[in-house]
C-alpha positions in Angstrom: 264.9 -89.4 104.9 265.9 -85.5 104.4 269.6 -86.8 105.5 269.6 -89.2 102.3 268.0 -86.6 99.8 270.3 -84.1 100.8 273.7 -86.5 100.5 272.4 -87.7 96.6 271.3 -84.4 95.8 275.1 -83.3 96.3 276.2 -86.0 93.6 273.9 -85.1 91.3 274.9 -81.4 90.8 278.1 -82.6 89.5 276.4 -84.6 87.0 275.6 -82.8 83.9 271.7 -83.7 81.7 273.5 -86.1 80.1 276.8 -88.0 82.0 278.2 -90.6 82.1 281.2 -93.1 83.6 282.3 -92.7 87.1 280.0 -89.9 88.5 276.7 -92.2 87.6 277.9 -95.0 89.2 278.7 -93.2 92.4 275.4 -91.5 92.2 273.6 -95.3 91.9 275.7 -96.8 94.4 275.3 -94.3 96.6 271.7 -94.4 96.2 271.6 -98.3 96.7 273.7 -98.1 99.8 271.7 -95.2 101.6 268.4 -96.1 100.5 268.6 -99.9 102.0 270.3 -98.4 105.2 268.3 -95.8 106.8 265.6 -98.2 108.5 264.8 -101.1 110.4 261.6 -103.5 109.8 261.1 -104.7 113.8 258.9 -102.0 114.6 257.0 -101.0 112.1 255.4 -102.4 109.1 257.1 -101.8 105.4 254.9 -101.7 102.2 256.3 -102.2 98.9 253.3 -101.5 96.3 254.5 -102.3 92.4 253.3 -103.6 89.0 255.2 -105.5 87.0 255.6 -105.3 83.2 257.0 -108.6 80.9 257.9 -108.0 77.3 258.4 -111.5 75.4 260.2 -111.9 71.9 256.8 -111.6 69.5 258.0 -114.2 67.6 257.1 -116.7 70.2 253.3 -115.5 70.6 254.0 -114.8 73.9 251.5 -111.9 74.8 253.0 -109.1 77.3 252.0 -109.2 80.6 251.4 -107.0 83.8 250.6 -107.7 87.5 250.3 -106.0 90.8 252.4 -107.3 93.9 251.7 -106.3 97.8 254.4 -107.2 100.1 254.7 -106.2 104.0 257.3 -106.5 106.3 257.7 -106.4 109.3 260.5 -108.2 111.6 260.1 -111.7 110.9 256.9 -111.6 109.5 256.4 -111.4 105.6 253.2 -111.3 103.1 253.4 -111.1 99.6 250.5 -111.1 97.3 250.1 -111.3 93.5 247.8 -113.2 91.3 250.0 -116.0 91.0 251.2 -116.6 94.5 250.9 -115.4 97.6 253.7 -116.5 100.5 252.9 -115.9 104.2 255.5 -116.5 106.5 257.0 -115.7 110.0 259.9 -117.1 112.4 257.9 -120.6 112.6 256.1 -121.3 109.6 255.8 -120.6 105.8 252.9 -120.6 103.7 253.0 -121.1 99.9 250.0 -119.9 98.1 249.7 -121.5 94.8 246.5 -119.9 93.1 246.2 -121.5 89.5 246.6 -125.0 91.8 244.5 -124.0 94.3 246.8 -125.1 97.0 248.1 -124.1 100.0 251.4 -125.3 101.2 252.7 -125.4 104.7 256.4 -125.5 105.3 258.5 -125.2 108.4 260.5 -121.5 108.4 262.7 -121.4 105.6 265.8 -119.4 106.2 266.3 -118.3 102.8 262.6 -116.3 103.0 264.0 -114.1 106.0 263.4 -110.9 106.0 265.8 -109.4 107.7 268.4 -111.0 105.2 266.9 -109.4 102.3 268.2 -106.2 102.2 271.5 -108.0 102.7 270.7 -110.2 99.6 269.7 -107.4 97.7 272.8 -104.8 98.8 274.7 -108.2 97.9 273.2 -108.0 94.0 273.6 -104.5 93.2 276.8 -104.6 94.3 277.9 -107.3 91.8 275.8 -106.2 88.8 277.4 -102.6 89.4 281.1 -103.9 89.7 280.6 -105.9 86.6 279.1 -103.2 84.4 280.9 -102.0 81.1 279.2 -98.3 81.8 277.4 -96.5 83.7 274.9 -93.4 81.9 272.9 -90.5 83.5 270.4 -88.4 81.8 268.0 -85.8 83.5 264.7 -85.9 82.2 260.3 -85.0 83.3 258.1 -87.7 83.5 254.7 -86.9 84.8 255.8 -83.3 85.9 258.4 -84.8 88.1 262.3 -84.4 87.7 263.9 -88.2 87.1 267.4 -89.1 86.7 267.1 -91.9 84.6 270.7 -94.2 85.6 271.4 -97.3 82.4 273.6 -99.4 83.6 275.4 -101.4 80.7 277.0 -104.8 80.9 280.0 -106.5 79.3 279.4 -109.2 76.6 280.9 -111.8 79.5 278.1 -110.9 81.5 275.4 -111.3 78.9 276.6 -114.3 78.1 276.4 -116.1 81.3 273.2 -113.7 82.6 271.3 -112.7 79.5 271.0 -109.2 80.7 272.1 -106.6 79.1 271.3 -103.7 80.8 269.1 -102.1 83.2 267.6 -99.2 83.9 266.5 -96.9 86.8 263.9 -93.7 87.1 265.0 -91.8 90.7 262.5 -89.0 91.0 265.3 -86.5 92.3 262.6 -84.3 94.8 262.7 -87.1 97.5 264.9 -90.0 95.6 262.1 -92.6 95.3 262.4 -95.4 92.9 260.0 -95.3 90.2 261.0 -97.5 87.9 263.7 -100.4 87.5 264.1 -102.4 84.5 265.8 -105.1 83.1 266.6 -105.6 79.3 267.4 -109.3 78.0 269.4 -109.9 74.9 267.0 -111.1 71.8 268.0 -114.9 72.5 266.3 -114.9 75.3 261.8 -115.5 75.6 262.0 -112.9 78.3 262.9 -109.0 76.5 262.6 -106.9 79.4 261.1 -106.6 83.2 260.1 -103.4 84.6 258.9 -102.9 87.8 256.9 -99.6 88.7 256.8 -98.7 92.0 253.6 -97.5 93.4 254.4 -97.4 97.3 257.4 -98.0 99.5 255.6 -96.7 103.1 257.3 -96.9 106.8 254.0 -96.6 108.2 251.4 -99.1 107.0 248.6 -99.4 108.8 248.2 -103.3 108.0 249.1 -105.4 111.1 250.2 -109.0 111.5 248.7 -111.6 114.3 250.8 -113.3 116.7 251.3 -115.7 114.2 251.0 -116.1 110.7 249.1 -118.8 110.6 246.3 -116.8 111.8 245.9 -115.2 108.5 245.3 -118.7 107.0 244.0 -120.8 109.4 241.0 -120.5 111.5 241.2 -122.3 115.3 240.0 -125.4 114.6 243.2 -125.6 112.1 241.3 -126.0 108.7 242.0 -123.4 105.9 240.1 -119.9 106.3 236.8 -119.2 104.0 239.3 -117.0 101.7 241.1 -120.7 100.8 237.5 -122.6 100.9 238.1 -123.8 97.7 241.8 -124.7 98.4 243.7 -127.5 99.6 246.0 -127.9 102.2 249.1 -129.7 102.0 250.9 -130.0 105.2 254.7 -130.5 103.6 256.1 -129.2 107.8 258.2 -132.6 107.9 259.3 -133.7 104.3 262.6 -132.4 102.5 261.3 -128.9 102.3 264.0 -128.0 99.4 263.1 -130.9 97.3 259.3 -130.7 97.7 260.0 -126.5 96.9 261.8 -127.8 93.5 259.1 -130.1 92.5 256.7 -128.1 93.3 257.7 -125.0 91.3 259.1 -127.4 88.4 
């Protein structure tokens, strides 16, 4: 991690308090590369804790929302928990827990959710977003006593028209290069105006431990749902068209 900090600080030193153009683009691109490439998940448990804030178009009488999410990743294991849905996955099984519907859907492994692919998919999206940007601006500011490098990425009109995304804002704590928050600002014609994620923890030394099989967190030895899910219904979808069923449940 120290190597990451030193490398990125060398870029920050060359930026003014309010920089634009290529120096900021280089800083953010380098941050994306180094922050996703210096650790592996195989022998450790990565914990990501964050809070999401959603701001909607006030004319539609949609209230702003916020909710907390915890994610644990190790090898082929993934456990994600938030108020609306929980996901449990290993190389064999995938469980969707829909809390409002009180249902636990049991699928065979879905490749799209392989934790080993998460970084690669994220990097591809980051590169595409940054490469198509109209302009990238940086400024240094103080937030809660910490110096932050705030990077704003403005998109081209064609990109906004296709995606409804006008800009992204990243706040990176300079002393340790921790991503404190990221925001996506949408066009005013969109129902959702802004989505902001505040990151609370990004820890490769989590004390959370996965069992040998992920289903041990869901099912008892007799194959029934554990007491935690006593009021839920188990729906076994291991032998049906997985993609079609997922689409139907999440429409």
